[in-house]
C-alpha positions in Angstrom: -13.4 63.2 -19.3 -11.2 63.0 -16.3 -10.8 59.8 -14.2 -11.0 60.3 -10.5 -9.5 57.9 -8.1 -11.3 57.2 -4.9 -9.3 56.0 -2.0 -11.3 53.5 0.2 -10.4 52.5 3.7 -10.9 48.7 3.8 -10.8 46.8 7.1 -7.6 44.7 7.7 -8.2 41.0 7.4 -6.2 38.9 9.7 -5.7 35.4 8.3 -4.3 33.8 11.4 -4.0 35.4 14.7 -1.2 34.5 17.0 -2.7 32.6 19.9 -2.3 34.2 23.3 -3.4 31.4 25.6 -1.3 28.3 26.4 -4.1 26.0 24.9 -4.1 28.1 21.7 -0.3 27.8 21.4 -0.4 24.0 21.9 -3.3 23.7 19.4 -1.3 25.8 16.9 1.8 23.6 17.4 -0.2 20.4 17.1 -2.1 21.6 14.0 1.2 22.3 12.2 2.7 19.0 13.1 -0.2 16.6 13.4 0.8 14.3 10.5 4.3 14.0 11.9 3.0 13.3 15.4 0.5 10.7 14.0 3.4 9.0 12.1 5.5 9.0 15.3 2.6 7.5 17.3 2.0 4.9 14.6 5.7 4.0 14.7 5.6 3.7 18.5 2.6 1.4 18.3 4.4 -0.7 15.7 7.4 -1.0 18.0 5.2 -1.9 20.9 3.6 -4.6 18.8 7.0 -6.0 17.9 8.3 -6.0 21.4 5.2 -7.3 23.3 3.9 -9.5 20.5 0.2 -9.6 21.4 -2.3 -11.8 19.6 -2.7 -10.6 16.0 -6.5 -10.8 16.1 -6.6 -8.9 19.4 -4.3 -6.2 18.0 -6.4 -5.8 14.9 -9.6 -5.6 16.9 -8.1 -3.1 19.3 -6.8 -0.8 16.5 -10.2 -1.1 14.7 -12.1 -0.2 17.8 -9.9 2.8 18.5 -10.2 4.0 14.9 -14.0 3.6 15.0 -14.1 5.6 18.2 -12.0 8.3 16.7 -14.3 8.5 13.7 -17.4 8.6 15.9 -15.9 11.3 18.2 -14.3 13.4 15.5 -17.4 15.4 14.6 -18.9 15.6 18.1 -16.0 17.1 20.0 -16.4 20.8 20.5 -13.0 21.6 22.0 -10.6 22.3 19.1 -7.6 21.0 21.0 -9.3 17.7 21.8 -10.5 17.5 18.2 -6.9 17.8 17.0 -5.8 15.0 19.4 -8.7 12.8 18.2 -7.6 13.4 14.6 -4.0 12.5 15.4 -4.9 9.3 17.2 -7.4 8.3 14.4 -4.8 9.0 11.7 -2.2 6.9 13.5 -4.6 4.0 13.8 -5.5 4.3 10.1 -1.8 4.2 9.3 -1.4 1.1 11.5 -4.2 -0.7 9.6 -3.4 0.6 6.1 0.3 -0.1 6.0 0.1 -3.9 6.3 -2.7 -4.0 3.8 -0.6 -1.8 1.4 2.4 -4.0 2.0 0.3 -7.1 1.3 -1.0 -5.7 -2.0 2.4 -4.6 -3.1 3.9 -8.0 -2.2 1.2 -9.7 -4.3 1.9 -7.4 -7.1 5.6 -8.1 -7.0 5.0 -11.8 -6.7 2.7 -11.6 -9.8 5.4 -9.8 -11.7 8.0 -12.4 -10.7 5.8 -15.2 -11.9 5.2 -13.5 -15.2 8.9 -12.9 -15.6 9.7 -16.5 -14.8 7.1 -17.8 -17.3 8.5 -15.5 -20.0 12.1 -16.6 -19.1 11.2 -20.3 -19.4 9.3 -19.7 -22.7 12.2 -17.9 -24.2 14.7 -20.5 -23.0 12.6 -23.3 -24.4 12.2 -21.8 -27.8 15.8 -20.7 -28.0 17.1 -24.2 -27.1 14.6 -25.8 -29.4 15.6 -23.6 -32.3 19.3 -24.4 -31.7 18.6 -28.2 -32.0 16.4 -28.0 -35.0 17.9 -28.5 -38.5 15.7 -25.9 -40.1 15.4 -22.3 -38.7 12.0 -21.8 -40.2 10.2 -24.6 -38.3 10.7 -26.5 -35.1 10.4 -30.2 -35.2 8.0 -32.0 -32.9 10.8 -34.1 -31.5 12.7 -31.1 -30.1 9.8 -30.6 -27.6 9.9 -34.3 -26.6 6.7 -35.1 -28.6 6.9 -38.3 -30.5 4.5 -39.4 -33.2 2.6 -42.6 -32.3 4.5 -44.6 -34.9 7.9 -44.0 -33.1 6.8 -45.8 -29.9 7.8 -49.4 -29.7 4.8 -51.6 -30.3 5.3 -53.5 -27.0 4.8 -50.4 -24.9 1.6 -49.2 -26.7 -0.8 -51.8 -25.5 0.6 -53.9 -22.8 -1.9 -56.0 -20.8 -0.5 -57.9 -17.9 
């Protein structure tokens, strides 16, 4: 039995055609750099916020409104170039909203870790200083923590009625 090879002429598949129109070239450039352009826009908005210092509530409402408009328009725009621009503006607004929230969450996490570390430090310091003052290494006396038994208080300070 002989195996015969059949040569087939398949059509050439073009994955990405080089755009020929100026709009297509701009769209291709934006599509390749839209995250960088959105990050640059978000940074420019952040600098504008620092320089002009508008009301915080007004700035949050404005960013939220622009983000909502970008989400609403994103699926309805038929022009591909305009769709890319809406995506860039929406992503920049999302970064402007998300970065302060992320910074707040991270600062709370760091603050919680600092509090836990301080509590652990004070517990270790308390027990190490209490163990150094105790006469026995196996047990810690109550007086090393400043706790006195009721019989050690002077009788005049227990029940004083004036």
